[in-house]
Every structure is written in C-alpha cells, then in structure tokens.
TIKOLMAR-545878 format. One line per field, with one value per atom (N, C-alpha, C): x, y, z; atom name. Coordinates in steps of 0.001 Angstrom, whole numbers. Layout:
BEGIN
px	c(X ...)
py	c(Y ...)
pz	c(Z ...)
atom	c(CA ...)
***
This chain:
BEGIN
px	c(-90144 -91096 -90339 -89713 -88764 -89295 -88502 -88762 -88828 -89867 -88996 -88092 -86826 -86095 -86552 -85860 -86650 -85581 -85664 -84655 -83595 -82539 -81467 -80247 -79742 -78883 -77463 -77037 -75831 -74674 -73923 -72889 -72382 -72017 -71400 -70391 -69349 -67638 -67449 -66197 -65464 -64557 -64989 -63892 -62219 -61810 -60125 -59725 -60851 -60568 -60773 -61611 -61549 -60353 -60228 -58540 -57685 -57594 -56400 -56333 -57488 -57368 -57230 -57595 -57295 -56137 -55135 -53998 -53414 -53814 -53193 -53613 -54790 -54803 -53636 -53470 -52854 -51256 -50839 -49463 -49619 -50181 -50129 -50017 -50658 -50868 -49525 -49123 -47928 -46615 -46747 -45299 -45972 -47365 -47042 -47121 -47398 -47454 -46113 -45027 -43841 -42994 -41870 -41036 -39859 -39372 -38316 -37245 -36816 -35729 -36319 -36924 -37857 -37070 -35792 -34349 -33973 -34647 -33863 -34031 -32979 -33405 -33931 -34598 -34779 -33986 -32648 -31221 -31294 -31086 -31004 -32116 -33691 -34486 -34377 -33713 -34037 -33238 -32039 -30516 -30794 -32028 -32103 -32373 -32203 -32153 -33895 -34024 -35487 -35237 -34440 -33903 -32343 -32478 -31533 -30290 -30628 -29393 -28951 -29554 -29337 -28028 -27412 -25765 -25422 -24417 -24294 -24119 -23685 -23108 -24020 -25404 -27189 -27372 -27632 -28383 -29664 -29992 -31001 -32258 -33626 -34462 -35585 -35802 -36534 -37644 -38421 -39613 -40587 -41807 -42944 -43086 -43023 -43092 -44357 -44715 -45765 -46773 -48216 -48978 -48554 -48724 -47824 -46857 -46126 -44536 -43337 -43393 -42255 -41737 -40308 -40087 -40250 -40550 -40757 -39150 -38988 -37216 -37058 -35375 -34683 -34909 -34878 -35285 -34051 -34546 -33417 -33689 -31973 -31593 -30132 -30256 -29198 -28608 -27243 -26205 -25239 -25009 -24514 -22863 -21784 -20902 -20374 -20471 -20122 -20756 -21530 -22204 -21731 -21045 -19935 -18667 -19064 -17730 -16567 -15396 -14011 -13480 -13424 -12714 -11880 -11249 -10903 -11587 -13153 -13796 -14699 -14770 -15418 -17013 -16541 -17837 -18500 -18253 -19001 -19783 -19378 -19858 -20452 -21039 -21592 -20938 -19768 -19127 -19159 -19420 -19556 -18005 -17754 -16174 -16713 -15902 -15886 -14821 -14853 -13562 -13803 -12655 -11981 -11298 -11809 -10618 -11103 -9705 -9333 -9097 -9880 -9501 -9448 -8577 -8239 -8217 -8050 -8529 -9238 -9889 -10549 -9558 -9759 -9064 -9941 -10779 -11824 -10927 -9455 -9168 -9339 -9607 -9820 -11081 -12373 -13490 -13609 -13189 -13434 -12954 -11689 -11806 -12012 -12555 -13675 -14896 -15088 -16331 -16159 -14878 -14028 -14178 -14206 -13947 -14626 -14637 -15626 -16051 -15686 -16168 -17891 -18844 -20327 -20477 -20895 -21237 -22026 -23261 -23992 -23776 -22819 -21473 -20400 -20247 -19399 -19952 -19378 -19874 -18496 -18909 -17580 -17717 -16641 -16335 -15689 -15765 -14878 -14671 -13602 -13550 -12852 -13114 -12414 -12450 -11336 -11137 -11851 -12057 -13069 -11772 -11985 -10970 -11397 -10683 -10777 -10657 -10120 -9766 -10436 -10624 -11648 -13206 -13445 -14967 -14961 -13572 -13937 -14284 -13273 -13304 -14738 -14998 -16249 -17608 -17743 -18983 -18326 -17129 -16570 -16911 -16949 -17197 -18699 -19253 -20951 -21567 -21139 -21373 -21634 -20395 -20144 -20553 -21322 -21862 -23711 -23884 -25492 -25164 -24358 -24124 -24629 -23499 -23373 -24555 -24812 -26257 -27520 -27407 -29013 -29447 -28332 -28634 -27755 -26747 -25904 -26527 -26322 -26834 -26689 -27874 -27818 -26177 -25816 -24448 -23449 -23641 -22568 -23052 -23892 -24693 -24176 -23576 -22800 -23827 -23370 -24455 -25008 -24059 -24272 -22805 -22890 -22006 -22114 -20814 -20794 -19721 -20030 -18942 -19045 -18056 -17692 -16436 -16709 -16016 -15316 -13713 -12767 -13382 -13421 -13790 -12323 -11217 -10125 -9343 -8716 -7819 -6558 -6169 -5198 -4022 -3081 -1809 -725 -524 -302 -1551 -1238 -2204 -2027 -1086 -959 -575 -1989 -1657 -798 284 961 1919 1984 2971 4460 5128 6389 6412 5493 5123 4338 3851 3269 4372 5342 6301 7579 8077 8764 9028 10162 10465 9651 9906 9609 8352 7191 6084 5092 6190 5927 4947 5283 4557 3611 3369 1942 1165 1480 379 17 986 621 -124 165 -738 -2172 -2392 -3916 -4339 -3567 -3747 -4372 -4058 -4586 -5606 -5599 -6945 -8345 -7800 -8780 -9340 -8177 -8451 -9628 -8717 -10114 -11345 -11198 -12944 -13654 -13520 -13762 -14097 -13127 -13293 -14401 -13975 -15239 -16179 -16583 -17957 -18493 -18068 -18834 -18363 -17930 -17870 -18654 -19293 -20824 -20717 -21619 -21983 -21866 -22039 -22023 -20616 -19663 -18469 -17314 -16884 -16069 -14418 -14654 -13326 -13220 -12087 -11947 -10926 -11062 -10008 -9909 -8748 -8232 -7248 -8244 -7704 -7896 -5910 -5649 -6825 -6946 -7885 -6964 -5722 -4976 -4525 -5086 -4695 -5791 -5285 -6048 -6468 -5281 -5368 -4925 -5779 -5734 -6284 -5674 -6874 -8319 -8709 -10675 -10788 -9997 -10204 -9302 -8907 -8404 -8952 -9862 -10756 -10303 -10910 -11043 -9200 -8374 -6842 -6499 -6939 -6066 -6422 -8246 -8844 -8263 -8291 -7834 -6753 -5477 -4367 -5042 -6086 -6496 -5653 -5246 -4262 -5081 -4472 -5385 -5038 -3481 -3363 -2406 -3011 -2297 -1957 -717 -923 -204 -304 -208 1614 2078 2997 2495 2723 1973 3660 2837 4038 3344 4097 3905 4318 3418 3986 4440 5663 5280 6341 6887 7567 8912 9853 11292 11850 12383 13161 14265 14911 16399 15907 15041 14440 13537 12538 11952 10619 9944 9480 8643 7644 6732 7076 7565 8305 7318 8016 7527 8055 7914 9253 8100 8814 8393 7402 6549 6218 5985 5511 4742 6137 6589 8178 7632 6576 5812 5562 5625 5859 7443 7345 8926 9183 9787 10557 11563 11697 12411 14413 14829 16397 16692 18170 18777 19054 19897 19589 18733 17351 16363 15869 16007 15863 17095 17900 19084 18861 18265 17877 16430 15443 14459 15095 16102 16462 17074 17635 18496 17491 15585 14816 14387 13695 12841 11854 10694 9090 8565 8728 8145 8884 9794 10373 9973 9876 9125 10527 10464 11276 10033 11221 10458 11262 10397 11162 11283 12543 12552 13237 13921 14582 16278 16696 18308 18998 18550 18438 18373 17802 17601 17153 18713 18869 18699 17549 16988 17743 18107 18815 17405 16168 15128 15059 14461 14419 12828 12912 11645 10796 9488 8806 8712 8758 9132 9958 11272 12165 12542 11427 11515 10549 10321 9391 10416 9629 10809 9715 10025 9473 9181 7576 7581 7791 7247 7515 5562 5246 4162 3682 2465 2080 1625 1142 757 2250 3617 4335 3854 4216 3927 5639 5728 6304 5907 6333 6208 6581 5711 6209 5660 6405 6461 5942 5976 5152 4453 3460 2428 2087 2076 1589 135 -611 -1867 -2356 -1686 -2223 -3431 -2830 -3721 -3431 -4394 -3988 -5780 -5910 -6512 -6601 -7829 -7423 -8988 -8664 -9741 -10365 -11979 -12822 -12629 -11835 -11615 -10633 -9478 -8328 -8816 -9489 -10249 -11047 -11734 -12621 -11830 -10380 -9912 -9516 -9353 -8864 -7432 -7292 -6006 -6359 -5910 -6518 -4827 -5087 -4055 -3557 -2360 -1816 -1663 -2292 -2022 -791 9 815 2080 3468 4341 3940 4008 3789 4845 6034 6869 7631 7936 8195 7599 6540 6077 4724 4348 3047 1825 951 66 -638 -303 -57 931 2555 3305 3123 2615 2034 994 -57 -810 -411 13 1052 1602 2297 2990 1938 943 -193 -1282 -1341 -1733 -1092 289 1260 1046 1115 1198 -416 -1354 -2650 -2737 -1500 -1359 -1556 -1901 -2270 -578 -309 834 740 1043 771 1445 1432 1999 1698 2851 3078 2738 2501 2968 3472 5181 5788 5269 5061 4717 3162 2476 928 1121 783 1377 -205 -200 -1165 -819 -1612 -377 -1071 -35 -508 -486 -1221 -938 229 518 1727 1109 1532 1605 2387)
py	c(86226 86021 86307 85612 86129 87162 88298 89144 88758 88577 88252 89284 88355 89512 90049 90905 91964 91204 92056 91857 91519 91125 91110 91933 92603 93351 93297 92910 92478 93676 93525 95088 94571 95453 95457 95504 94596 94118 95409 95508 96950 96354 96878 96609 96505 96901 96990 95699 95628 94313 93031 92647 91686 91897 92893 92783 92372 92910 92373 90826 90740 89128 87859 88786 88011 88113 89168 88927 88156 87848 87301 85846 85353 83884 83651 84592 84417 83840 85050 84595 83260 83058 81696 80577 80866 79136 79155 80686 80505 79817 80302 79336 77457 77560 76289 75538 76085 75452 75656 76783 77169 76220 75759 75611 75811 74814 75258 76599 76533 77535 78064 78762 79194 80760 80921 81512 80511 79490 78383 79003 79538 80281 79606 79924 79270 78481 79405 78320 77369 77145 75845 74893 75682 74698 73752 75059 73862 72617 72748 71602 70878 70897 70030 68876 67714 66282 65873 64911 64704 63240 62684 61251 60666 60300 59625 59427 59048 57963 58937 60419 61026 61570 62281 62843 63138 62994 63591 65107 65541 67224 67819 67293 68373 68223 69685 69608 68850 68363 67681 68178 67876 68263 67140 66890 65765 65807 64653 65066 64206 64286 63828 62499 61916 60470 60001 58557 58072 58460 57892 57965 56530 55397 54479 54557 55551 55790 55242 55137 54054 55631 55407 56567 55924 57016 56694 55888 54807 54860 56030 55623 57098 56864 58535 58491 58453 57942 57533 59002 59449 60383 60276 60442 60848 61785 61653 62834 63288 64501 64284 65011 64254 64844 66049 65797 66977 68120 68525 69627 70466 69777 70159 71345 72392 72986 73246 73039 73629 74308 76080 76997 77511 78608 79382 80785 80689 81484 81147 79890 79198 80007 81437 81747 82540 82952 83087 81750 80753 79989 79201 79450 78471 77183 76962 75733 75280 73945 72985 73435 73364 72633 71876 71184 70137 70160 70675 70829 69596 69242 67877 67642 67542 67284 66158 65535 64338 65111 65082 65795 64420 65019 64105 65015 66486 66848 68431 69391 70122 71473 72366 74122 74941 75889 77138 77494 77902 78644 78368 76986 76379 76534 76559 76461 78834 79299 80776 80965 80447 80501 80104 79312 78460 78991 80300 80753 82178 82598 83772 84324 82185 82063 82803 83711 84351 83776 82482 81721 81544 81439 81317 80188 80457 79009 78064 78807 77358 76907 77315 76115 75658 75381 74893 73495 72349 71231 70702 70451 70059 68387 68143 67089 66465 65349 65557 64390 63571 62089 61990 61499 61573 60300 59741 58652 58259 56831 56877 56175 57345 56982 58560 58370 59482 60964 61054 62566 62597 61678 61676 62082 61523 61997 63309 63643 65067 66040 65774 66516 66541 65276 65383 65953 65905 66780 68475 69242 69965 70666 70047 70021 69812 69041 69444 70525 71161 72178 73224 73411 74647 74647 73312 72779 73463 73172 73686 74895 75423 76998 77651 77479 77715 77409 75955 75614 75820 75914 76560 77748 78495 79592 80825 80300 81789 82400 83052 83943 83309 83386 82428 82352 83248 83564 83119 82293 81918 80245 79747 77846 77856 76518 75840 74781 74237 73422 72353 71266 70705 70062 69293 69098 67657 66781 65328 64914 63955 63884 62142 61661 60433 60042 58532 58259 57161 56597 55745 54246 53691 51961 51066 51966 51258 52068 51169 52180 52929 54019 55192 54086 54169 53482 54010 55425 55668 56494 56083 56648 58217 58922 60351 61060 62351 63062 64273 64137 65232 65333 66816 66824 66265 66293 65609 64226 63551 62262 61776 62655 62080 61953 62897 63352 62765 61145 60953 59667 59450 59036 57328 57098 55586 55303 56345 56094 56814 57085 57925 56605 55325 54590 54461 53907 53382 54661 55680 57026 57259 57464 58128 57047 55596 54518 54897 55123 55095 56404 57706 59022 58679 57528 57630 56787 55698 55304 55976 57234 58245 58768 59405 60062 59537 58392 57745 57602 56926 57067 58148 59049 60536 60589 60791 61403 60257 58847 58198 58040 58322 58750 60148 61175 62760 62835 62048 63422 62751 63996 63905 64457 63986 64387 65452 66942 68428 68660 67911 68404 69138 70408 70422 70728 71140 71234 70983 70078 69151 70425 70851 71596 70680 70142 69049 70764 70221 70883 70203 70202 70292 70806 69872 70509 71605 71473 72384 73875 73915 75108 76243 77080 78489 79551 79896 80994 81179 81393 81820 82658 83476 84555 84060 85279 84624 84225 84526 84360 82880 82123 81462 80111 79775 78787 79613 80789 81670 81673 82217 82571 81065 79805 78975 78385 78515 78208 78966 80255 81320 80929 79959 79125 78012 77386 76743 75135 74744 73759 72428 71366 69799 69547 70202 69803 71536 72182 73014 73486 73863 73586 75311 75907 77147 76319 77440 77093 77360 76246 76513 76576 77546 78303 77984 78290 78559 80161 79968 81358 81013 81563 81481 82700 82109 83154 83232 84082 83543 84423 83335 83806 84870 84874 84893 86822 87116 87879 88999 87785 88600 89132 88506 88748 87550 87716 86542 86725 85374 85352 84123 84026 82161 81791 80211 79268 78020 77862 77015 75535 75309 73713 72468 73217 71744 71720 70323 70183 68930 68524 67127 68332 69488 70063 70141 69248 69109 69099 69060 68323 67891 66957 65700 65779 64783 65372 63846 63648 62467 61746 62421 61871 60801 61600 60986 59490 59886 59110 57946 57921 56931 55980 56775 56008 55693 55565 54943 53755 53718 52969 51710 51835 50717 50486 50775 50621 48930 48295 47108 47410 46860 47111 47628 47586 47856 49133 49925 51137 52004 53282 54453 55396 56565 57712 58620 59540 60387 61785 62784 63870 64969 65745 66140 65844 64638 63767 63987 64583 64065 63127 61970 60608 59908 60463 60184 61597 62043 63328 63152 63774 63232 64466 65972 67108 67285 67352 67586 69142 69952 71212 71382 71887 71963 72982 73466 74649 75504 75006 76040 76683 76325 77186 77949 78172 78556 80158 80137 81783 82895 83883 84920 86117 86738 87948 89290 89582 91114 90372 89063 89091 88801 88017 87795 86693 86746 85815 84424 84737 83754 83173 83345 82753 81446 80428 79047 78446 77273 76058 74755 73644 72582 71811 70570 70177 68549 67719 66290 65309 66516 65689 66834 66667 67235 67103 68163 67970 67992 67956 67649 68690 69776 70544 71975 71946 72927 72611 71951 71385 71352 71990 72230 71645 70592 69503 69310 69160 69131 68151 68070 66922 65576 66122 65224 64142 64655 64044 62945 63321 61973 60917 61651 60851 60060 60676 59647 58375 58779 57084 57647 59029 59129 59691 58805 58684 58606 58131 58360 57355 56812 55018 54709 53968 53638 52469 52178 51477 52328 51452 52196 52194 53443 53433 54261 53761 54081 54705 54064 54165 55875 55772 56977 57066 57599 56877 58533 58318 59330 60629 61913 62474 62867 62318 62483 61690 59841 59232 59468 60546 61036 61295 62623 63257 62210 61512 60832 60032 59439 58494 59804 61239 61805 62527 62362 62619 61244 59649 58324 59096 59661 59630 60817 61852 63158 64440 64272 65297 66011 67262 67940 68587 68269 69446 70508 71673 72964 73238 74385 74826 76572 77057 78680 78989 79025 79669 80804 81967 82606 82988 82208 82168 81560 82377 81415 80986 80087 79498 79018 79230 78799 77666 77465 75925 76308 75879 75895 75789 76112 76210 75540 74428 73736 73577)
pz	c(53351 52080 51197 50137 48740 47967 47611 46738 45289 44063 42926 42411 41410 41008 39854 39351 38530 37071 36083 34715 34993 34296 34667 33450 33773 32585 32735 31653 31387 31311 31898 31389 30477 29197 28052 27648 27377 27302 26471 27468 26636 25505 24308 23247 23540 24029 24305 25304 26312 26668 26294 25536 24060 23174 22948 21812 22731 24198 25092 24832 25347 25386 23999 23125 21672 21624 21954 21402 22568 24127 24813 24533 23875 23399 22224 21333 19919 20549 21347 22361 22782 23698 24357 23314 22367 21307 20562 20050 19506 20197 21461 22263 22078 22282 22682 21523 20427 18505 18059 18340 17904 17923 17211 17515 18780 19272 20295 19623 18684 17913 16946 17275 16565 15122 15703 14553 14102 14204 12681 11337 10684 9787 8487 7308 6346 5343 5587 4819 5356 7074 7465 7159 7399 7104 5758 4704 3214 3239 4220 3958 4971 6056 7153 6818 7168 6909 7896 7113 7442 8411 8248 8766 9480 10106 10944 10128 9205 8551 7285 7199 6278 6391 5168 5620 6795 7684 8693 8379 7575 7299 7170 6759 7106 8242 8786 10163 10542 11362 11767 12517 12228 12971 12835 13916 13999 13816 12780 12163 13343 13069 13635 13601 12299 12368 12162 11914 11721 13158 13127 14049 15232 14199 15104 15956 15732 16203 16042 14402 13398 12956 12526 11491 10395 9502 7961 7534 6150 6083 5316 5343 5050 3276 2955 1860 659 -660 -1740 -2182 -2496 -2836 -3802 -4829 -5905 -5779 -5669 -5437 -6893 -7272 -8375 -7936 -7375 -7013 -8114 -9589 -10150 -9874 -9426 -9009 -7691 -7036 -5870 -6284 -6306 -6319 -5725 -5492 -5012 -5540 -5146 -5740 -4950 -5633 -4765 -3910 -4513 -3894 -3459 -2389 -1357 -747 80 354 -678 -1982 -2942 -3517 -3206 -4441 -3278 -1702 -722 -336 -230 -742 1336 1243 2456 2717 4362 4864 5673 5993 7005 7937 9479 10552 11310 11067 11803 12948 14160 15180 16355 16044 16915 18037 19239 20619 21816 22550 24122 24979 25504 25938 25282 25766 25700 26160 25053 25158 24879 26047 26011 24652 24704 23666 21966 22066 20628 19859 21161 21119 20771 21502 21192 19779 19398 17828 16763 16785 16298 15666 17289 17148 15960 16312 15588 14375 13712 12425 11258 10715 9818 8449 8550 7028 7902 6390 7773 7930 9267 10124 9450 8730 8101 7153 6655 5955 6447 7651 8172 9459 8678 9729 10957 12269 12957 13336 13004 13765 14696 15636 16600 17224 17316 17955 19319 20308 21380 21892 22744 23375 24691 25060 26113 27052 27592 29226 29993 31078 31880 31317 30412 29961 29047 28340 27037 27596 28956 29375 29411 30402 31095 29600 28262 27466 26378 26632 25974 26392 28038 28721 28646 28831 28351 26968 25990 24554 24598 24931 25070 25546 26807 27274 26339 25591 24910 23320 23423 21821 22385 23098 23876 23564 24198 24848 23668 22268 20711 20068 20378 19212 19866 20665 21671 21699 22862 22679 22525 21562 20966 19873 19237 18198 16783 16009 14861 13883 13997 13365 13803 15122 15438 15343 15322 15109 13989 13930 12805 11867 10947 10297 11134 11317 12524 13397 14381 14677 14987 14986 15186 16022 17166 18346 18035 17952 18262 18936 19503 20538 19980 20147 19933 20505 19742 19912 20072 21046 20922 22083 22821 23650 23099 23826 23471 23692 23087 23353 24404 25190 26054 27034 28303 28833 29413 29085 29449 27915 28270 27000 27201 28402 28567 27247 26914 25608 25800 26908 26864 26900 27553 27303 25718 25248 23557 22914 23014 22324 21883 22827 23349 22046 21751 20518 20383 21633 21627 21711 21940 21550 20278 19245 18394 17394 17167 15941 16954 18099 18549 18462 19075 19126 17690 16919 15871 14555 14977 13940 14969 16443 17011 16410 15823 15669 13837 13392 12234 11918 12997 13220 13566 14450 15020 13451 12855 11655 10429 10456 9136 9848 11188 11381 11308 11991 11262 10239 9616 8033 7167 7249 6803 7312 8296 8947 8582 8253 8562 6829 6178 4712 4193 3677 3037 1700 1025 -492 -900 -114 -446 227 804 1608 496 297 -737 165 1419 1796 3265 3242 4814 5638 6638 7983 8801 9002 9942 10981 12282 13273 14079 15025 15999 17035 18066 19453 20497 19796 20793 20121 18594 18396 18610 18869 20055 19173 18323 17773 16250 15384 14043 13546 12199 11458 11459 11416 11515 9840 9006 7906 7433 8426 8012 6825 6931 5703 4149 4124 2840 2389 3306 3117 2504 3287 2754 1089 737 -289 -1258 -1203 -2420 -2856 -2594 -3022 -3852 -3966 -4972 -4983 -3954 -4069 -2935 -3446 -3155 -1420 -1060 207 585 1850 2390 3693 4144 5573 5668 6782 7546 8200 9164 10108 11015 11975 13509 14199 15120 16220 17380 18356 19538 20494 21127 22262 23540 24042 25147 25918 27119 28155 28099 27233 27166 28275 28991 30732 29896 28913 28558 28349 27264 26949 27945 28773 29725 29121 28321 27645 26358 26150 25349 23932 23343 22497 21575 20365 19829 19323 19060 18505 17242 16909 15600 16614 16372 16683 16112 14864 13761 12652 12917 12247 11298 11015 9837 8309 8610 7466 6617 5860 5162 3678 3498 1823 1983 1513 1807 1154 2086 1256 854 404 -15 1308 2509 3502 4537 4090 4763 3514 2481 1366 1824 2153 2083 3404 4307 5786 5176 4631 4188 3559 2963 2125 2751 3765 4601 6008 6090 6847 6601 7299 7323 6634 6657 6144 7149 8523 9433 10120 9759 10456 9492 10645 10221 10375 9181 9618 10344 11321 12498 12406 12290 12150 13678 13855 15066 15770 15307 16385 16291 17126 17389 16876 17316 17143 15602 14954 13767 12870 12341 11753 10025 9466 8338 7153 8167 6978 6076 6480 5565 5704 4827 4887 5776 6751 7210 7188 7096 7259 8173 9259 10571 10604 9786 9589 8422 8105 6632 6636 7916 8170 8097 7239 6896 7522 8668 9246 8483 8064 7102 5814 5428 4173 3566 2706 1945 2764 3378 3939 3097 1862 714 -53 376 -140 -48 -1068 -1314 -1265 -955 -1386 -1328 -2248 -2178 -971 -432 566 298 702 918 1786 3160 4400 5291 5741 6416 7234 8642 9950 10136 10955 11102 12009 12766 13653 12888 11351 10451 8932 8703 7157 6680 5147 4298 3238 3181 2309 919 -231 -1124 -664 -646 -539 -1632 -2648 -3770 -3265 -2538 -2666 -1176 -629 301 -425 -1167 -2129 -2871 -3387 -4515 -3691 -2358 -1645 -1007 -494 560 1950 2626 4022 4864 6062 7116 7373 6686 6774 8322 8986 10371 10608 9273 9131 8363 8257 7191 6139 5273 4160 3687 2914 2004 3446 4496 5975 6549 5849 7044 7255 8243 8960 9637 9207 9737 9120 9364 8244 6963 7881 6493 5469 5653 5376 4258 4734 4095 2970 2881 1705 724 1248 405 -576 510 -689 -1514 -1248 -1746 -2883 -2825 -4096 -5086 -4341 -5463 -5884 -5765 -6898 -7278 -7290 -8210 -7756 -6540 -5412 -4895 -5107 -4617 -3204 -2416 -1024 -1055 -696 -738 1116 1325 2864 2497 3295 3570 4962 4464 5656 6591 6098 6824 6934 6650 7347 8886 9864 11332 11943 12367 13448 15227 16143 17091 18201 18592 19617 20661 21778 22801 23775 24632 25553 26654 26487 28149 29421)
atom	c(N CA C N CA C N CA C N CA C N CA C N CA C N CA C N CA C N CA C N CA C N CA C N CA C N CA C N CA C N CA C N CA C N CA C N CA C N CA C N CA C N CA C N CA C N CA C N CA C N CA C N CA C N CA C N CA C N CA C N CA C N CA C N CA C N CA C N CA C N CA C N CA C N CA C N CA C N CA C N CA C N CA C N CA C N CA C N CA C N CA C N CA C N CA C N CA C N CA C N CA C N CA C N CA C N CA C N CA C N CA C N CA C N CA C N CA C N CA C N CA C N CA C N CA C N CA C N CA C N CA C N CA C N CA C N CA C N CA C N CA C N CA C N CA C N CA C N CA C N CA C N CA C N CA C N CA C N CA C N CA C N CA C N CA C N CA C N CA C N CA C N CA C N CA C N CA C N CA C N CA C N CA C N CA C N CA C N CA C N CA C N CA C N CA C N CA C N CA C N CA C N CA C N CA C N CA C N CA C N CA C N CA C N CA C N CA C N CA C N CA C N CA C N CA C N CA C N CA C N CA C N CA C N CA C N CA C N CA C N CA C N CA C N CA C N CA C N CA C N CA C N CA C N CA C N CA C N CA C N CA C N CA C N CA C N CA C N CA C N CA C N CA C N CA C N CA C N CA C N CA C N CA C N CA C N CA C N CA C N CA C N CA C N CA C N CA C N CA C N CA C N CA C N CA C N CA C N CA C N CA C N CA C N CA C N CA C N CA C N CA C N CA C N CA C N CA C N CA C N CA C N CA C N CA C N CA C N CA C N CA C N CA C N CA C N CA C N CA C N CA C N CA C N CA C N CA C N CA C N CA C N CA C N CA C N CA C N CA C N CA C N CA C N CA C N CA C N CA C N CA C N CA C N CA C N CA C N CA C N CA C N CA C N CA C N CA C N CA C N CA C N CA C N CA C N CA C N CA C N CA C N CA C N CA C N CA C N CA C N CA C N CA C N CA C N CA C N CA C N CA C N CA C N CA C N CA C N CA C N CA C N CA C N CA C N CA C N CA C N CA C N CA C N CA C N CA C N CA C N CA C N CA C N CA C N CA C N CA C N CA C N CA C N CA C N CA C N CA C N CA C N CA C N CA C N CA C N CA C N CA C N CA C N CA C N CA C N CA C N CA C N CA C N CA C N CA C N CA C N CA C N CA C N CA C N CA C N CA C N CA C N CA C N CA C N CA C N CA C N CA C N CA C N CA C N CA C N CA C N CA C N CA C N CA C N CA C N CA C N CA C N CA C N CA C N CA C N CA C N CA C N CA C N CA C N CA C N CA C N CA C N CA C N CA C N CA C N CA C N CA C N CA C N CA C N CA C N CA C N CA C N CA C N CA C N CA C N CA C N CA C N CA C N CA C N CA C N CA C N CA C N CA C N CA C N CA C N CA C N CA C N CA C N CA C N CA C N CA C N CA C N CA C N CA C N CA C N CA C N CA C N CA C N CA C N CA C N CA C N CA C N CA C N CA C N CA C N CA C N CA C N CA C N CA C N CA C N CA C N CA C N CA C N CA C N CA C N CA C N CA C N CA C N CA C N CA C N CA C N CA C N CA C N CA C N CA C N CA C N CA C N CA C N CA C N CA C N CA C N CA C N CA C N CA C N CA C N CA C N CA C N CA C N CA C N CA C N CA C N CA C N CA C N CA C N CA C N CA C N CA C N CA C N CA C N CA C N CA C)
***
C-alpha cells in the first residue's frame, strides 16, 4: 500500500547561480542580435550608404528593407561640391582620397604597401578594374582574398572606407601581360588605347561627390613612402607625379641597384614637336624607344641623390605608375584619351588635355616609388 507523501519543500536557489544565468542569457542575446562587425566605428556608420545606388565611395551596409522584401527607393540627396575641400593639409581637413588601380596581375607587395599607407584608411576608397581573361580571373580571386582578410578580419585601422571591383567589358589587345611583350613598340597604340578605356571606366564609375583627391597607382608599384598621399598633396598641385624606379640585382656590381623605370614623365622638346607636325592624324608619339628619338627631358634622369625630395619640375607628359590628381581636374572633363590627342594617348594625352583645361602637371624627380621587377 502506497504511503501518502508529506509536504514538498523546494530548495532555495543560490543568488550567485541566478546572477550567472542572467549574465549568460544577456551574452547569448547580444551575439544573436548584434551586427556581425561589432567594431564598425561610429565614424564609418555616420557615412555609410543606405542604398546600393548611393555613391560608390561611401561604405555600404545592407539595410533590412521593407517587410515585403522590396528595397526602398534610393534617397534624393543634394550635394554641394563647393563644400568639398582640396587642400595641402588633407588629413587635418578630413579629405577623401580615391585610389584607382587597373590590375591585370595581383602582387602581394602592392597590397602590403597599401596597408602601410598611414593616411587614415577610413578616408580612402579603393577602386580596381580587371580584364575578363584567365590572368584577370586569377588576379580577382587573389585580390578578393586580401580584401576579405583586411575588411572582415583585419584591425579597424587597416580597413578602407569602401572597395569597388570592376571587370572590363572588352578583350585585352595583347594576350600576355609579360613586361617584355607589353613594352614592344608595335603593341603600344592598341595596348594604351585599351588602358585608357579601362582607366576611364574606372574613373567615371567610382568618382564620388565627396572625393577630394584621386591617386592613380599601378598594380605593380610595391614600395612607396607610407606618407605618399600627404607628401604629394602638400605641394597643392593639380597633377603631381613622383619618380618611378625599379630595384634589381646588378651582376656587374654584384649587388642590388636601382634604375629609372617610368619614362612617360617628361618635358617637351622642339624635336618632338617637329615629329608631331609631320605625323598623320592617327599617329602617336612614344617615349623611350630608339626608333623614335624625341630628345625630351625625362624626369627619370633628373633624379639627384641626397637632394631635396620635394624639388619640383613642370611636366608636359605624365605616366600613370603613381599620379595624384585633384578631383576637380577630372570633374572638369580631363580624362585619358583612347585616341590620338595632339599625337598623345592615355596618361600623356591626359596631361595634355588637363593643360588645355588650365591645369599644369608637376613632377618630383627626387621623390621615388618602386616598381616590381619581373
């Protein structure tokens, strides 16, 4: 026969146990509700775009949208470009910089050098354009790996404001991007016309209303001073180019050495002008080839060791290995002609077009950046 149960006495819970349980619940709820990038700074949140059609130079955070799953229409925003400053003190004035790079191959040294730039990364937007071929696909894959590593898992100080990747909608004019092949004289007109189209597509797609400076930086520039942006901006010039060199092993000296690399930064000569006067409308002048001696003064050969890094010279032609441009120059309409413009093309044609619009190019012969050595 079952015995009746007596009164049941409940054991009083320990207050410490209750406290630990409450903390655990709050901890779990925080990770369920909090955004995936909890260290997205307040400064970045304040400038984040709310719609995919917002300016591409703004960092974008996907919004929740409406309950029916439809995105709200893009906001109507008025931009007063008179409020965009372009000054010799870009850090103090919080000026936005757009770094643009046409890329056919990915070099780890290029990305590592970008990360070393000490201009505030929250003020830097990166823009890339790559060809749709085997090399371009491989470069895009490597680039995306580094972007994910930096933007998702890297420290806040390394993360850039936003990053845009474009793919070319036209075939490269030469199949190989080997240094020897792409520098052959017979390949120059077609290759540089294609480069002009790529540069223009990249520029017109990414230039935003808050951009103050555009830094053109080739994908094979692997070493610059970390202060590159502010060093160039301090000169307050519409277009300014450092001197591009290349480090290599000198077998005669049996040691590492340096040599000039970019010969598209030059001052014009009477000989070049005479050659141009005799050319047909579709012919172009090229620099750095014995078959077309222009006798221009090349900035590559104006370097003077142990002299002032900030010595300036006027230029009539510029290269694109490293070139800082005030955004207003591009807004005025200066672009990279993919056709003969005064018998010049691409970056050299850009310098000529800028000059026709009233903007003078400047070079720094003693300020060096370094190109990858294949």
